[in-house]
C-alpha positions as CSV (number, residue, x, y, z in Angstrom):
1,M,-31.2,10.6,50.2
2,S,-27.5,10.9,49.6
3,H,-25.1,13.6,50.5
4,Q,-22.3,14.8,48.2
5,G,-19.0,13.0,48.9
6,I,-20.6,10.1,50.8
7,P,-21.1,6.9,48.8
8,P,-24.6,5.4,48.9
9,Q,-25.2,2.6,51.4
10,G,-27.3,-0.5,50.9
11,P,-28.4,-2.5,47.8
12,P,-28.3,-0.8,44.4
13,Q,-31.4,0.9,43.3
14,Q,-31.7,-1.0,40.0
15,P,-30.4,-4.6,40.2
16,G,-28.1,-5.7,37.4
17,P,-27.7,-9.1,35.7
18,Y,-26.3,-11.6,38.2
19,P,-24.5,-14.8,37.1
20,P,-26.4,-18.0,37.7
21,P,-25.6,-20.1,40.8
22,P,-22.6,-22.4,40.4
23,D,-24.7,-25.5,39.9
24,Q,-26.5,-23.9,36.9
25,Q,-23.4,-22.6,35.0
26,W,-23.9,-22.4,31.2
27,Q,-21.8,-24.6,29.0
28,T,-22.1,-22.0,26.2
29,P,-23.6,-18.6,26.5
30,P,-27.2,-18.4,25.3
31,P,-27.8,-17.0,21.8
32,G,-28.0,-13.3,21.6
33,P,-30.3,-11.1,19.6
34,Y,-28.1,-11.6,16.5
35,G,-27.8,-15.4,16.6
36,P,-25.5,-17.8,18.4
37,P,-22.3,-16.6,19.9
38,P,-19.0,-16.9,17.9
39,P,-16.9,-20.0,18.5
40,Q,-14.4,-19.8,21.3
41,F,-10.8,-20.4,20.3
42,A,-7.9,-21.6,22.4
43,S,-5.7,-18.7,23.7
44,T,-2.5,-20.5,22.9
45,P,-1.3,-21.3,19.4
46,P,-1.5,-24.9,18.3
47,Q,1.6,-27.0,18.9
48,G,2.9,-29.2,16.2
49,G,2.3,-29.3,12.5
50,P,4.9,-29.4,9.7
51,G,8.2,-27.7,10.7
52,W,7.3,-27.2,14.4
53,Q,10.4,-27.5,16.5
54,G,9.1,-26.2,19.8
55,Q,11.0,-23.0,19.4
56,P,10.1,-19.6,18.0
57,P,11.1,-18.8,14.5
58,A,14.6,-17.4,13.9
59,P,14.8,-13.6,13.6
60,L,15.1,-12.2,10.1
61,P,18.6,-11.1,9.1
62,P,19.4,-7.4,9.0
63,P,17.8,-5.9,6.0
64,G,19.2,-4.5,2.7
65,F,17.5,-1.6,1.1
66,I,16.0,-0.7,-2.3
67,D,16.7,3.0,-2.8
68,L,13.9,3.7,-5.3
69,T,13.6,7.1,-6.9
70,I,10.4,7.8,-8.8
71,Q,11.4,10.6,-11.1
72,G,9.0,13.4,-11.9
73,S,6.3,15.0,-9.8
74,V,2.6,15.5,-9.8
75,L,3.1,18.5,-12.0
76,T,5.6,17.1,-14.5
77,S,4.6,13.4,-14.9
78,N,1.3,12.2,-13.6
79,M,-1.2,13.3,-11.0
80,L,-1.3,9.7,-9.6
81,T,1.8,8.2,-8.2
82,P,3.0,5.1,-10.0
83,N,2.3,1.7,-8.4
84,V,5.3,-0.2,-6.9
85,V,5.2,-4.0,-6.6
86,I,8.1,-5.8,-5.1
87,D,8.0,-9.6,-5.2
88,G,4.3,-9.5,-5.9
89,R,3.4,-7.2,-3.0
90,H,2.3,-3.6,-3.4
91,V,4.5,-1.1,-1.6
92,P,3.5,2.4,-0.7
93,A,5.6,5.0,-2.5
94,Q,5.6,8.6,-3.6
95,Y,7.5,10.8,-6.1
96,G,11.1,11.3,-5.1
97,R,13.2,9.0,-3.0
98,N,11.7,5.9,-1.3
99,V,14.0,3.7,0.9
100,I,12.4,0.3,1.1
101,P,13.8,-2.4,3.5
102,V,13.9,-5.9,2.1
103,V,15.5,-9.2,3.2
104,P,18.9,-9.8,1.5
105,G,18.6,-11.7,-1.8
106,R,17.1,-11.3,-5.3
107,H,14.0,-9.2,-5.7
108,H,11.7,-8.5,-8.6
109,I,10.6,-4.8,-8.9
110,H,7.6,-4.0,-11.1
111,L,6.3,-0.4,-11.6
112,Y,3.4,0.9,-13.6
113,G,1.1,3.9,-13.9
114,E,-2.7,3.6,-13.9
115,W,-5.3,6.0,-15.2
116,M,-8.2,4.3,-17.0
117,R,-5.7,1.6,-17.9
118,R,-2.3,0.3,-17.0
119,Y,0.7,1.9,-18.7
120,G,4.3,2.6,-18.2
121,Q,5.1,-0.9,-17.1
122,A,8.8,-1.5,-16.2
123,D,10.5,-4.5,-14.5
124,L,13.9,-5.0,-12.9
125,Q,15.6,-7.8,-11.0
126,V,18.0,-6.6,-8.2
127,D,20.3,-8.5,-5.9
128,V,20.3,-6.8,-2.4
129,Q,23.1,-7.6,0.0
130,Q,22.8,-7.2,3.8
131,G,23.0,-3.6,4.8
132,A,23.5,-2.4,1.2
133,Y,21.5,0.3,-0.6
134,V,20.6,-0.6,-4.3
135,P,19.8,2.5,-6.3
136,V,16.8,2.1,-8.7
137,F,15.3,4.9,-10.8
138,Y,11.9,4.8,-12.6
139,R,10.5,7.3,-15.0
140,A,6.9,7.1,-16.2
141,P,6.1,8.1,-19.8
142,L,4.3,11.2,-20.8
143,H,1.4,9.3,-22.4
144,Q,-0.3,5.9,-22.0
145,F,0.9,4.2,-25.1
146,T,4.5,3.2,-24.1
147,T,6.4,1.6,-21.3
148,G,8.3,3.3,-18.5
149,N,12.1,3.4,-18.0
150,I,13.8,1.7,-15.1
151,G,17.5,1.2,-14.2
152,H,20.3,1.9,-11.7
153,E,20.9,5.4,-13.1
154,P,18.5,8.4,-13.7
155,Q,16.2,7.6,-16.6
156,P,15.2,9.7,-19.6
157,V,11.5,10.4,-20.2
158,K,9.6,8.6,-23.0
159,G,6.8,10.2,-25.0
160,W,8.1,13.7,-25.8
161,W,7.2,13.4,-29.5
162,V,3.6,12.5,-28.7
163,L,3.3,15.5,-26.4
164,V,4.8,17.9,-29.0
165,L,2.6,16.4,-31.8
166,L,-0.5,17.0,-29.6
167,L,0.5,20.5,-28.9
168,V,1.1,21.3,-32.6
169,I,-2.3,19.9,-33.5
170,L,-4.0,21.8,-30.7
171,L,-2.2,25.0,-31.8
172,A,-3.2,24.5,-35.4
173,I,-6.9,23.9,-34.4
174,I,-6.9,27.2,-32.5
175,V,-4.6,29.4,-34.7
176,V,-5.9,28.5,-38.2
177,P,-9.5,29.6,-37.5
178,V,-8.3,32.8,-35.8
179,V,-6.0,33.8,-38.7
180,A,-8.8,33.0,-41.2
181,A,-11.3,35.1,-39.3
182,L,-8.8,38.1,-39.2
183,T,-8.1,38.0,-42.9
184,V,-11.7,38.1,-44.0
């Protein structure tokens, strides 16, 4: 019987698992219900190997920046944000201004849209100096059958003629039967 606020005295009611005596210590833990235990790894990183000097790597230099502006919006360009790849690595981006830190040097920027297939591909090589902002502008096309525009200044949109042509055809499909029905 225990009173509130007083810890229980004596041995625990349900004994828990106790480690084996020191002369019977396991070399490796016994296999569990899901197979043998995973291998144990050293807690310190390996010393040596190519390029090992016994010192931590030098810190990266202060970054430069790619000031990427993806022109358009979900309403005026594409419901899906174009994909941005810098030096072979995907970079998260959104419509509008995206400031991306990079190490100083030359970088390859690749952008494309994707909906059922890749379209609007555009590439640009930029040289980024330490602490500098390099402006880059990308504009996706209005349809999937052409490339995008990329440069250091705001870009015009490609594909207006296809959009206008599709609207004229759609208007003709709707208006011609209505006019024909009204004249009969």
